[in-house]
C-alpha positions in Angstrom: 54.3 -40.7 8.0 50.6 -41.0 7.5 49.4 -42.5 9.6 46.7 -44.2 6.8 49.6 -45.2 4.9 51.0 -47.6 7.6 47.4 -49.2 7.9 47.5 -49.9 3.7 44.9 -47.4 3.6 44.8 -44.5 0.2 45.9 -41.0 1.5 42.6 -39.2 3.4 41.9 -36.4 0.1 42.7 -33.0 1.7 40.0 -30.7 2.8 39.1 -27.0 1.7 38.9 -24.7 4.9 34.8 -24.8 4.3 34.9 -28.6 4.8 37.6 -28.6 7.6 35.2 -26.4 9.6 32.6 -28.9 8.7 34.7 -32.0 9.8 35.2 -30.5 13.2 32.0 -29.3 14.3 31.3 -33.2 13.3 33.7 -34.6 14.9 33.4 -32.3 18.0 30.2 -34.4 18.2 31.6 -37.7 17.7 34.2 -37.5 20.0 32.1 -36.6 22.6 30.1 -39.7 21.8 32.8 -41.6 21.8 33.7 -40.3 25.3 30.8 -40.3 27.4 31.4 -44.2 27.2 33.7 -44.0 29.2 33.6 -40.7 30.7 29.9 -39.9 33.3 29.3 -36.0 32.8 32.4 -33.6 32.8 31.2 -32.0 29.7 32.1 -28.6 30.4 35.4 -29.8 31.3 35.6 -32.4 27.4 34.7 -29.1 25.6 37.5 -27.0 27.0 40.0 -29.6 26.6 38.5 -29.4 23.0 38.7 -26.4 22.6 42.6 -26.0 24.2 44.0 -28.5 22.1 42.5 -27.3 18.8 43.8 -24.0 19.8 47.0 -25.2 20.6 46.8 -24.3 24.3 48.0 -26.1 27.5 45.4 -27.2 30.4 45.8 -27.1 34.9 42.6 -29.7 35.8 42.6 -29.0 39.6 40.0 -31.7 41.2 40.5 -34.2 44.3 40.9 -37.1 44.1 38.7 -39.8 42.4 37.3 -37.6 39.9 38.2 -39.2 36.6 41.1 -36.7 35.8 42.8 -39.5 34.1 40.7 -40.9 32.6 39.6 -37.8 30.8 43.1 -36.7 29.3 44.0 -40.7 28.2 40.7 -41.5 26.4 41.1 -38.2 24.9 44.6 -38.8 23.7 43.0 -42.6 22.1 39.6 -41.1 20.9 42.4 -38.8 18.3 44.7 -41.0 17.8 47.9 -40.0 19.5 50.6 -40.8 22.1 49.9 -40.0 24.7 52.5 -40.1 28.2 51.3 -39.8 32.0 54.2 -38.4 34.4 53.4 -38.5 37.6 55.6 -35.7 39.6 57.5 -36.2 42.4 59.7 -34.0 45.1 62.7 -36.4 43.2 61.9 -36.5 39.9 64.8 -34.6 38.1 64.2 -32.3 34.9 66.5 -34.7 32.7 63.4 -37.7 33.9 61.2 -35.4 31.8 63.5 -34.3 29.0 65.3 -36.8 28.6 69.6 -37.4 28.5 72.5 -38.0 27.0 73.7 -41.7 27.6 77.8 -42.9 26.2 77.2 -45.3 23.9 79.7 -47.8 22.5 80.4 -49.8 19.0 80.8 -53.2 20.3 82.7 -53.0 16.7 85.5 -50.0 16.7 85.2 -49.8 20.5 84.9 -46.0 20.0 82.0 -44.3 21.9 80.1 -42.0 21.7 77.0 -39.9 23.3 73.2 -40.5 22.4 70.5 -38.7 23.3 68.1 -41.2 25.2 64.0 -39.0 24.6 62.3 -38.8 28.3 58.3 -38.7 28.6 57.7 -35.8 27.7 58.3 -36.7 23.4 54.3 -36.9 23.5 51.7 -35.7 21.1 49.5 -35.6 24.5 51.4 -35.3 27.9 49.2 -36.0 31.7 51.7 -34.0 34.3 50.2 -35.7 37.6 49.8 -33.7 40.7 52.7 -31.1 39.0 52.7 -29.2 42.4 54.1 -32.0 44.3 57.7 -31.6 42.5 60.4 -29.0 42.8 60.6 -25.4 40.5 63.2 -26.6 38.7 61.7 -30.2 37.8 58.2 -27.7 36.9 60.3 -25.6 34.6 61.9 -28.2 32.6 58.4 -27.8 30.9 58.5 -24.2 30.0 60.6 -24.4 26.8 58.3 -27.3 25.7 55.2 -25.4 26.3 56.3 -22.5 24.6 58.4 -23.0 21.9 57.8 -27.0 21.2 61.5 -28.4 21.4 63.6 -29.3 23.9 67.6 -28.1 25.1 69.5 -31.5 26.2 73.2 -31.0 26.0 73.2 -27.9 23.9 71.4 -29.5 21.6 67.2 -29.0 19.9 65.0 -31.6 20.0 62.2 -30.8 18.5 58.9 -32.1 19.7 56.3 -33.8 17.6 53.4 -31.6 17.3 50.3 -31.5 18.2 52.5 -31.3 21.9 49.4 -31.3 23.9 50.1 -30.4 28.6 48.0 -31.0 30.7 49.0 -30.3 34.2 46.4 -31.8 37.4 46.7 -29.8 40.7 45.3 -30.9 44.2 43.8 -28.4 45.8 43.2 -30.7 49.5 47.1 -31.6 50.7 49.1 -28.6 50.1 51.7 -30.2 52.4 54.8 -30.7 50.8 53.9 -29.0 47.7 55.0 -26.3 45.7 52.9 -23.9 43.7 53.2 -23.2 40.5 55.0 -20.1 39.7 52.5 -17.4 37.6 55.2 -17.0 35.1 54.8 -21.0 34.4 51.1 -20.5 34.9 50.2 -17.7 32.7 51.7 -20.7 29.9 48.6 -23.1 30.3 45.4 -21.5 28.0 43.2 -23.2 30.5 42.6 -23.5 34.4 39.5 -25.7 34.5 37.8 -26.7 37.9 37.0 -31.0 37.8 33.8 -31.1 40.6 31.9 -33.4 41.7 29.2 -35.4 39.8 25.9 -35.3 40.7 24.1 -38.2 42.3 22.9 -39.8 38.8 26.3 -39.7 37.2 27.8 -40.9 40.9 25.3 -43.7 40.3 25.7 -44.4 37.0 30.1 -44.3 37.3 28.8 -46.7 40.1 27.4 -49.4 37.9 29.2 -48.6 34.7 32.7 -49.7 36.4 32.0 -52.3 38.6 30.8 -54.7 35.9 32.6 -57.5 33.5 31.9 -55.1 30.4 34.9 -52.5 29.4 33.2 -50.1 26.6 36.1 -49.2 24.2 36.6 -46.5 22.5 37.0 -45.8 18.4 39.7 -43.7 17.5 38.0 -40.4 15.2 40.6 -38.5 14.1 43.8 -38.6 13.0 47.0 -36.7 13.7 47.5 -35.3 10.2 43.8 -34.3 10.2 44.1 -32.6 13.6 47.1 -30.5 13.0 44.4 -29.3 10.0 41.7 -28.4 11.8 44.9 -26.1 14.2 45.9 -24.4 11.3 41.5 -23.7 10.2 40.8 -23.0 13.8 43.5 -20.0 13.1 42.2 -18.6 10.0 38.7 -18.3 11.7 37.9 -14.3 12.0 37.0 -12.6 15.0 35.5 -9.0 14.0 37.4 -5.6 15.6 34.2 -5.3 18.0 34.6 -9.2 19.8 38.5 -8.5 19.8 38.4 -5.2 21.4 35.9 -6.4 23.5 38.6 -9.3 24.5 40.7 -6.4 25.3 38.6 -4.5 27.4 37.0 -7.5 29.7 41.2 -8.1 30.7 41.8 -4.7 31.1 39.7 -4.4 32.7 41.2 -7.3 35.7 43.8 -3.7 36.5 44.0 -2.1 39.3 45.1 0.5 37.1 42.6 2.1 34.5 41.9 0.2 31.5 42.3 3.3 29.0 45.9 4.4 29.4 48.3 3.8 27.2 48.7 5.3 24.1 46.7 3.6 22.0 43.8 3.4 25.0 41.4 1.5 25.3 37.4 1.2 23.5 35.2 4.1 24.5 33.0 2.0 26.8 36.3 0.7 28.9 38.1 3.7 28.8 35.1 6.0 30.1 34.6 3.7 32.6 38.4 2.7 33.2 38.6 -0.4 36.7 36.1 -0.1 39.2 36.9 0.8 42.5 36.6 -3.0 43.5 39.0 -4.0 41.0 41.6 -1.9 42.4 40.6 -2.6 46.3 40.8 -6.0 45.7 43.3 -6.7 43.0 47.1 -6.6 42.9 47.8 -7.9 39.3 45.1 -8.3 36.4 45.6 -10.6 33.7 48.3 -9.6 30.7 48.7 -9.5 27.0 48.4 -13.6 27.1 44.8 -13.9 28.7 43.5 -11.6 25.3 45.5 -13.9 23.0 44.0 -16.9 24.2 40.2 -15.5 24.8 40.3 -14.9 21.0 41.6 -18.8 20.0 40.0 -19.9 23.0 36.8 -18.1 21.2 38.0 -19.5 17.1 37.7 -23.4 18.4 34.5 -23.0 20.3 32.4 -21.1 17.2 33.8 -23.6 14.8 33.3 -26.5 17.4 29.1 -25.4 17.3 29.6 -25.3 13.1 29.8 -21.1 12.3 32.8 -19.7 10.8 33.3 -16.6 13.1 33.4 -15.4 16.0 30.9 -13.8 18.8 32.0 -12.0 22.3 29.7 -15.0 23.7 32.2 -17.0 23.0 34.7 -14.8 24.4 32.4 -14.4 27.3 31.9 -18.2 28.0 35.7 -18.7 28.4 36.6 -15.6 30.8 36.3 -17.9 33.5 38.8 -20.6 33.0 41.2 -18.3 30.7 41.7 -15.2 32.9 41.3 -17.1 36.9 45.2 -17.8 37.2 46.4 -15.1 35.6 44.6 -12.5 38.4 47.1 -11.9 41.9 44.2 -10.4 44.8 45.7 -9.0 48.0 45.1 -9.1 51.4 41.7 -7.4 51.3 40.0 -9.9 48.7 40.9 -12.6 50.9 39.3 -11.2 54.1 35.7 -10.1 52.1 35.7 -13.4 50.0 36.2 -12.1 46.5 38.1 -14.8 44.9 39.5 -14.5 41.2 35.8 -15.8 39.5 34.6 -13.8 42.3 36.1 -10.4 40.2 36.3 -11.8 36.6 31.9 -11.6 37.6 31.5 -8.2 38.4 33.5 -7.3 35.5 32.0 -9.7 33.1 28.8 -7.7 34.2 30.1 -3.9 34.6 31.5 -4.1 30.8 28.0 -5.7 29.0 28.3 -8.2 25.7 28.4 -6.1 22.4 27.0 -7.2 19.3 29.3 -7.2 15.8 28.9 -4.3 14.4 27.4 -4.3 10.8 30.6 -2.9 9.2 32.2 -5.8 10.8 29.1 -8.0 9.6 30.9 -6.9 5.7 33.0 -10.1 4.7 33.5 -11.4 8.0 33.2 -15.2 6.1 34.4 -14.6 3.7 38.0 -15.2 4.9 37.3 -19.6 5.1 36.6 -19.8 1.7 37.4 -23.1 -0.4 
């Protein structure tokens, strides 16, 4: 059912592609303005969450307690008019506690019994998986099908999740006792891994001032569900020039400890000539996989449109390199001994492969893909 119809309003006129890009750019500014009423600082975190949402991705948020991770997610869901659920992951949480279960229901008139599916909290538009590393792998895996296929299978019956479906999982980097680190295969399903850092002095003062008073700010709804679905479709239609896709591909392949130019189709001339650096070969056990290329391009598209552009630039790709690849690079003992974490290795790769410009041939008609 259309939300506007439920509220007694006439249905909104459908937007053409160019209008939709302008709408997303405008909505981005309004969302940011609304969220600053309750969220102090964390501008980069908010940007990345919106990029992932409009690119149909999922996000891991990592930070110490008290940095407003839950407040950011719930406020974002409210501004976008989306159904929000929060699951507190604990060691005794079972998969059925997330997905739901079948119960036996008796018809009082006939006495007949039948199974009825009781939906779990995963049936939401925005799902906050709080402290996901505190539950065993069996329960963590209950999210896999939902994240990838947007469905839940219980008792052999598939139940489709209502789009949009956006998972944000939080992790506490301090406490490691009684935790179950996410397997690499499940981490790879997340588009971004975002670090939530401490606020600055002025930001922390503003937090204390705002949250200890009587008046609490209220948030307005900026977008409706149907608009978000339309904007997600538009993001995928944004053109990415071949040179931009090749730049994303080269960055990812240079994180692998094998030569970036290997393979039947080879890499670009730059990456194939250079190959993986000796530093990467020495420090990395496994580099980022093909999903990193997909998420770099999709994230670049969303980032470009949110900034009012109708095409992707290499700057969009490079700006997302750390958040896309930091949880996809597995370092070895040598890296740990010498103080190299994935972020430092990504810095090295970005220095190894300078940013390029769109080729002249790429410019021709690149903005014509989106048209009314």
